[in-house]
Structure formats: structure tokens, C-alpha cells
DSSP file (Angstrom, degrees, kcal/mol; ACC not computed):
  #  RESIDUE AA STRUCTURE BP1 BP2  ACC     N-H-->O    O-->H-N    N-H-->O    O-->H-N    TCO  KAPPA ALPHA  PHI   PSI    X-CA   Y-CA   Z-CA
    1    1 A M              0   0    0      0, 0.0     2,-0.3     0, 0.0    46,-0.2   0.000 360.0 360.0 360.0 128.1  -15.1   -9.9   21.2
    2    2 A N  E     -A   46   0A   0     44,-2.5    44,-2.1    73,-0.1     2,-0.3  -0.690 360.0-167.6 -89.9 142.7  -14.5   -8.1   17.9
    3    3 A E  E     -AB  45  74A   0     71,-0.8    71,-2.8    -2,-0.3     2,-0.3  -0.959   8.9-173.0-130.3 149.9  -15.7   -4.5   17.4
    4    4 A A  E     -AB  44  73A   0     40,-2.0    40,-2.9    -2,-0.3     2,-0.5  -0.995  12.2-151.0-138.6 145.4  -16.0   -2.2   14.4
    5    5 A Y  E     -AB  43  72A   0     67,-3.1    67,-2.8    -2,-0.3     2,-0.5  -0.975  12.9-164.8-116.1 124.8  -16.9    1.4   14.2
    6    6 A V  E     -AB  42  71A   0     36,-3.1    36,-2.8    -2,-0.5     2,-0.5  -0.951   1.8-161.3-116.7 124.0  -18.6    2.6   11.0
    7    7 A L  E     -AB  41  70A   0     63,-3.3    63,-2.7    -2,-0.5     2,-0.4  -0.896  13.7-163.5-106.0 128.2  -18.8    6.3   10.2
    8    8 A L  E     -AB  40  69A   0     32,-2.7    31,-2.9    -2,-0.5    32,-1.5  -0.906  22.3-160.4-119.9 139.5  -21.5    7.3    7.7
    9    9 A N  E     + B   0  68A   0     59,-2.4    58,-2.6    -2,-0.4    59,-1.8  -0.978  35.9 179.5-104.6 127.3  -22.1   10.4    5.6
   10   10 A V  E     - B   0  66A   0     -2,-0.5     2,-0.6    56,-0.2    56,-0.2  -0.844  40.2 -95.7-131.3 162.5  -25.8   10.2    4.6
   11   11 A D    >   -     0   0    0     54,-2.6     3,-2.1    -2,-0.3     4,-0.5  -0.700  38.9-139.3 -72.5 118.1  -28.5   11.9    2.7
   12   12 A Y  G >  S+     0   0    0     -2,-0.6     3,-1.1     1,-0.3     4,-0.4   0.829  99.7  58.3 -54.4 -36.2  -30.2   13.9    5.5
   13   13 A K  G 3  S+     0   0    0      1,-0.2    -1,-0.3     2,-0.1     4,-0.2   0.731 112.2  40.9 -67.4 -21.1  -33.7   13.2    4.1
   14   14 A K  G <> S+     0   0    0     -3,-2.1     4,-2.4    51,-0.2    -1,-0.2   0.326  84.2 103.5-107.2   5.6  -33.0    9.4    4.4
   15   15 A Q  H <> S+     0   0    0     -3,-1.1     4,-2.3    -4,-0.5     5,-0.2   0.896  79.5  50.6 -58.9 -45.0  -31.2    9.5    7.8
   16   16 A K  H  > S+     0   0    0     -4,-0.4     4,-2.1     1,-0.2    -1,-0.2   0.914 112.3  47.1 -61.6 -43.1  -34.2    8.2    9.8
   17   17 A N  H  > S+     0   0    0      2,-0.2     4,-2.6     1,-0.2    -1,-0.2   0.880 109.6  54.2 -65.6 -38.4  -34.7    5.2    7.4
   18   18 A I  H  X S+     0   0    0     -4,-2.4     4,-2.5     2,-0.2    -2,-0.2   0.919 109.3  47.9 -61.6 -43.7  -30.9    4.4    7.5
   19   19 A I  H  X S+     0   0    0     -4,-2.3     4,-1.9     2,-0.2    -2,-0.2   0.917 111.5  50.1 -63.2 -43.6  -31.0    4.3   11.3
   20   20 A E  H  X S+     0   0    0     -4,-2.1     4,-0.6     1,-0.2    -2,-0.2   0.900 112.4  47.1 -63.0 -41.0  -34.1    2.0   11.2
   21   21 A Q  H >< S+     0   0    0     -4,-2.6     3,-1.0     1,-0.2     4,-0.3   0.902 110.5  52.4 -66.5 -41.2  -32.4   -0.3    8.7
   22   22 A A  H >< S+     0   0    0     -4,-2.5     3,-1.6     1,-0.2     6,-0.2   0.853 100.3  62.5 -64.2 -34.8  -29.2   -0.4   10.7
   23   23 A K  H 3< S+     0   0    0     -4,-1.9    -1,-0.2     1,-0.3    -2,-0.2   0.752  96.7  60.4 -62.2 -23.2  -31.1   -1.4   13.8
   24   24 A K  T << S+     0   0    0     -3,-1.0    -1,-0.3    -4,-0.6    -2,-0.2   0.601  79.7  99.9 -80.7 -11.9  -32.2   -4.6   12.1
   25   25 A I  S X  S-     0   0    0     -3,-1.6     3,-1.8    -4,-0.3    30,-0.0  -0.657  72.4-140.9 -79.9 123.3  -28.6   -5.8   11.6
   26   26 A P  T 3  S+     0   0    0      0, 0.0    -1,-0.1     0, 0.0    19,-0.0   0.784  96.2  53.0 -57.9 -32.6  -27.8   -8.4   14.3
   27   27 A T  T 3  S+     0   0    0     24,-0.2    18,-2.9    17,-0.1     2,-0.5   0.530  79.3 113.3 -84.1  -4.2  -24.2   -7.3   15.0
   28   28 A V  E <   +C   44   0A   0     -3,-1.8    16,-0.3    16,-0.2     3,-0.1  -0.563  37.0 175.7 -73.1 121.2  -25.2   -3.6   15.6
   29   29 A K  E     -     0   0A   0     14,-3.4     2,-0.3    -2,-0.5    15,-0.2   0.843  63.9  -9.0 -91.9 -42.4  -24.5   -2.8   19.2
   30   30 A S  E     -C   43   0A   0     13,-1.5    13,-2.8     2,-0.0     2,-0.4  -0.993  52.1-151.7-156.3 157.8  -25.3    1.0   19.1
   31   31 A I  E     -C   42   0A   0     -2,-0.3     2,-0.4    11,-0.2    11,-0.2  -1.000  15.5-174.4-133.7 130.5  -26.1    3.8   16.7
   32   32 A K  E     -C   41   0A   0      9,-2.9     9,-3.0    -2,-0.4     2,-0.4  -0.984  21.8-136.3-127.4 136.5  -25.4    7.5   17.4
   33   33 A T  E     -C   40   0A   0     -2,-0.4     2,-0.3     7,-0.2     7,-0.3  -0.773  34.3-168.2 -83.9 135.0  -26.2   10.6   15.4
   34   34 A T        -     0   0    0      5,-2.6     2,-0.4    -2,-0.4    -2,-0.0  -0.837  19.8-137.1-126.3 161.5  -23.2   12.8   15.3
   35   35 A Y        +     0   0    0     -2,-0.3     2,-0.4     5,-0.0     3,-0.2  -0.933  68.4  40.5-114.9 142.6  -22.3   16.4   14.3
   36   36 A G  S    S-     0   0    0     -2,-0.4    -2,-0.1     1,-0.2     0, 0.0  -0.965 116.7 -11.2 125.8-143.6  -19.2   17.2   12.3
   37   37 A I  S    S+     0   0    0     -2,-0.4     2,-0.3   -28,-0.0    -1,-0.2   0.861 128.1  46.4 -64.8 -37.2  -17.7   15.4    9.4
   38   38 A Y        -     0   0    0     -3,-0.2   -29,-0.2     1,-0.1     3,-0.1  -0.760  62.4-157.0-110.6 155.4  -19.9   12.3    9.8
   39   39 A D  S    S+     0   0    0    -31,-2.9    -5,-2.6    -2,-0.3     2,-0.4   0.771  76.7  24.9 -98.1 -33.2  -23.6   12.0   10.3
   40   40 A I  E     -AC   8  33A   0    -32,-1.5   -32,-2.7    -7,-0.3     2,-0.5  -0.994  57.0-158.8-139.3 140.4  -24.0    8.6   12.0
   41   41 A L  E     -AC   7  32A   0     -9,-3.0    -9,-2.9    -2,-0.4     2,-0.5  -0.987  13.2-170.1-116.7 125.8  -21.7    6.3   14.1
   42   42 A I  E     -AC   6  31A   0    -36,-2.8   -36,-3.1    -2,-0.5     2,-0.5  -0.968   7.6-156.5-117.6 130.4  -22.5    2.7   14.2
   43   43 A V  E     -AC   5  30A   0    -13,-2.8   -14,-3.4    -2,-0.5   -13,-1.5  -0.929  11.3-167.8-106.7 124.5  -20.8    0.3   16.6
   44   44 A L  E     -AC   4  28A   0    -40,-2.9   -40,-2.0    -2,-0.5     2,-0.3  -0.855   5.0-176.0-110.5 147.3  -20.8   -3.4   15.6
   45   45 A E  E     +A    3   0A   0    -18,-2.9     2,-0.3    -2,-0.3   -42,-0.2  -0.993  14.6 139.3-147.3 135.1  -19.8   -6.2   17.9
   46   46 A S  E     -A    2   0A   0    -44,-2.1   -44,-2.5    -2,-0.3    -2,-0.0  -0.961  50.7-129.5-166.3 153.6  -19.5  -10.0   17.4
   47   47 A N  S    S+     0   0    0     -2,-0.3     2,-0.6   -46,-0.2     3,-0.1   0.679 100.6  68.7 -75.6 -19.2  -17.3  -12.9   18.3
   48   48 A N    >>  -     0   0    0      1,-0.1     4,-1.2   -46,-0.1     3,-0.9  -0.900  67.7-161.7-107.8 112.1  -17.2  -13.8   14.6
   49   49 A M  H 3> S+     0   0    0     -2,-0.6     4,-2.6     1,-0.3     5,-0.2   0.804  91.0  63.6 -62.7 -29.4  -15.3  -11.3   12.4
   50   50 A Q  H 3> S+     0   0    0      1,-0.2     4,-2.5     2,-0.2    -1,-0.3   0.853  98.9  54.3 -63.9 -33.5  -17.1  -12.7    9.3
   51   51 A E  H <> S+     0   0    0     -3,-0.9     4,-2.2     2,-0.2    -1,-0.2   0.896 109.6  46.9 -66.0 -39.8  -20.4  -11.5   10.8
   52   52 A I  H  X S+     0   0    0     -4,-1.2     4,-2.2     2,-0.2    -2,-0.2   0.923 112.0  50.5 -66.2 -44.3  -19.0   -8.0   11.1
   53   53 A K  H  X S+     0   0    0     -4,-2.6     4,-3.1     1,-0.2     5,-0.4   0.914 110.7  49.7 -59.5 -43.7  -17.6   -8.1    7.6
   54   54 A Q  H  X>S+     0   0    0     -4,-2.5     4,-2.2     1,-0.2     5,-1.9   0.912 109.1  52.2 -60.4 -44.4  -21.0   -9.2    6.3
   55   55 A A  I  <>S+     0   0    0     -4,-2.2     5,-2.7     3,-0.2     6,-0.2   0.891 118.8  35.6 -61.3 -40.4  -22.7   -6.4    8.1
   56   56 A I  I  <>S+     0   0    0     -4,-2.2     5,-0.8     3,-0.2    -2,-0.2   0.960 122.8  40.6 -77.7 -53.9  -20.4   -3.8    6.6
   57   57 A D  I  <5S+     0   0    0     -4,-3.1    -3,-0.2    -5,-0.2    -2,-0.2   0.779 134.8  11.0 -71.6 -29.0  -19.8   -5.2    3.1
   58   58 A V  I  X5S+     0   0    0     -4,-2.2     4,-1.3    -5,-0.4    -3,-0.2   0.787 126.4  44.0-114.2 -60.7  -23.4   -6.4    2.4
   59   59 A D  I  4<S+     0   0    0     -5,-1.9     3,-0.4     1,-0.2     4,-0.2   0.933 122.0  35.3 -60.9 -51.4  -26.0   -5.2    4.9
   60   60 A L  I >4<S+     0   0    0     -5,-2.7     3,-1.6    -6,-0.2    -1,-0.2   0.880 113.5  57.9 -72.8 -36.4  -24.9   -1.5    5.2
   61   61 A H  T 34<S+     0   0    0     -5,-0.8    -1,-0.2     1,-0.3    -2,-0.2   0.729 103.3  56.0 -66.0 -19.7  -23.8   -1.2    1.6
   62   62 A N  T 3< S+     0   0    0     -4,-1.3     2,-0.5    -3,-0.4    -1,-0.3   0.473  82.3 104.8 -89.6  -2.5  -27.3   -2.1    0.5
   63   63 A V  S X  S-     0   0    0     -3,-1.6     3,-1.0    -4,-0.2     2,-0.2  -0.691  73.4-126.7 -82.9 125.8  -29.0    0.7    2.5
   64   64 A D  T 3  S+     0   0    0     -2,-0.5     3,-0.1     1,-0.2    -2,-0.1  -0.482  86.8  35.5 -72.8 136.6  -30.2    3.5    0.3
   65   65 A G  T 3  S+     0   0    0      1,-0.3   -54,-2.6    -2,-0.2     2,-0.7   0.338  74.5 127.8 106.1  -5.2  -29.0    7.0    1.2
   66   66 A I  E <   +B   10   0A   0     -3,-1.0    -1,-0.3   -56,-0.2   -56,-0.2  -0.764  29.9 178.9 -85.3 119.0  -25.5    6.3    2.4
   67   67 A N  E     +     0   0A   0    -58,-2.6     2,-0.3    -2,-0.7   -57,-0.2   0.794  68.1   8.9 -89.2 -32.2  -23.1    8.6    0.5
   68   68 A N  E     -B    9   0A   0    -59,-1.8   -59,-2.4     2,-0.0     2,-0.4  -0.989  60.9-164.8-152.2 140.6  -19.9    7.5    2.2
   69   69 A L  E     -B    8   0A   0     -2,-0.3     2,-0.5   -61,-0.2   -61,-0.2  -0.992   4.4-176.2-131.7 125.2  -18.9    4.7    4.6
   70   70 A T  E     -B    7   0A   0    -63,-2.7   -63,-3.3    -2,-0.4     2,-0.4  -0.986  11.0-162.3-120.1 126.9  -15.7    4.6    6.6
   71   71 A S  E     -B    6   0A   0     -2,-0.5     2,-0.5   -65,-0.2   -65,-0.2  -0.900   9.2-167.6-114.9 141.4  -15.1    1.5    8.8
   72   72 A L  E     -B    5   0A   0    -67,-2.8   -67,-3.1    -2,-0.4     2,-0.5  -0.985  11.7-155.9-124.7 116.4  -12.6    1.1   11.6
   73   73 A I  E     -B    4   0A   0     -2,-0.5     2,-0.5   -69,-0.2   -69,-0.2  -0.828   8.6-142.9 -98.8 126.4  -12.0   -2.4   12.8
   74   74 A S  E     -B    3   0A   0    -71,-2.8   -71,-0.8    -2,-0.5     2,-0.5  -0.751  14.1-157.6 -88.5 129.6  -10.7   -2.8   16.4
   75   75 A I              0   0    0     -2,-0.5   -73,-0.1   -73,-0.1   -71,-0.0  -0.927 360.0 360.0-112.2 128.3   -8.2   -5.6   16.9
   76   76 A N              0   0    0     -2,-0.5    -1,-0.1   -73,-0.0   -74,-0.0   0.404 360.0 360.0 -98.3 360.0   -7.7   -7.3   20.3
């Protein structure tokens, strides 16, 4: 199983909508609101790395209100 961790800096006023949009992405395993440098942590999981890539490169990049996206891909 492949995993990716995506750290987001977001527009606070759009945070709730960003979380709701992220929940619709099939590879999203969990979403956490965080305090500190990043505002949201999203964990993605799939047997297919292309699905994770699609979720990050297309699905999340199309969500309005994300100011910065950092992705960490876990390799087994």
C-alpha cells in the first residue's frame, strides 16, 4: 500500500470548504487540522501510485483557497 502525506497552508476563510472537497477524493484516508507551520494534513492511500499522483497533482491543486501544498510520498 502506497501512502502520501500532504501538508497545506490555506486561506482560513476557505478551510472548511477545502476539507469538504478533500473528503470527496477517493484516495484520502484521513484529514487533520493542525497548528503550527501547516493548517491541514491529508493522508492519502492507494495500491496504485498513479491514483495518489492524480489526487495531489489534479484534485487538490484544483481546490480554491490552498496557498501552499507540500507532499511527502512514503516508499515501501
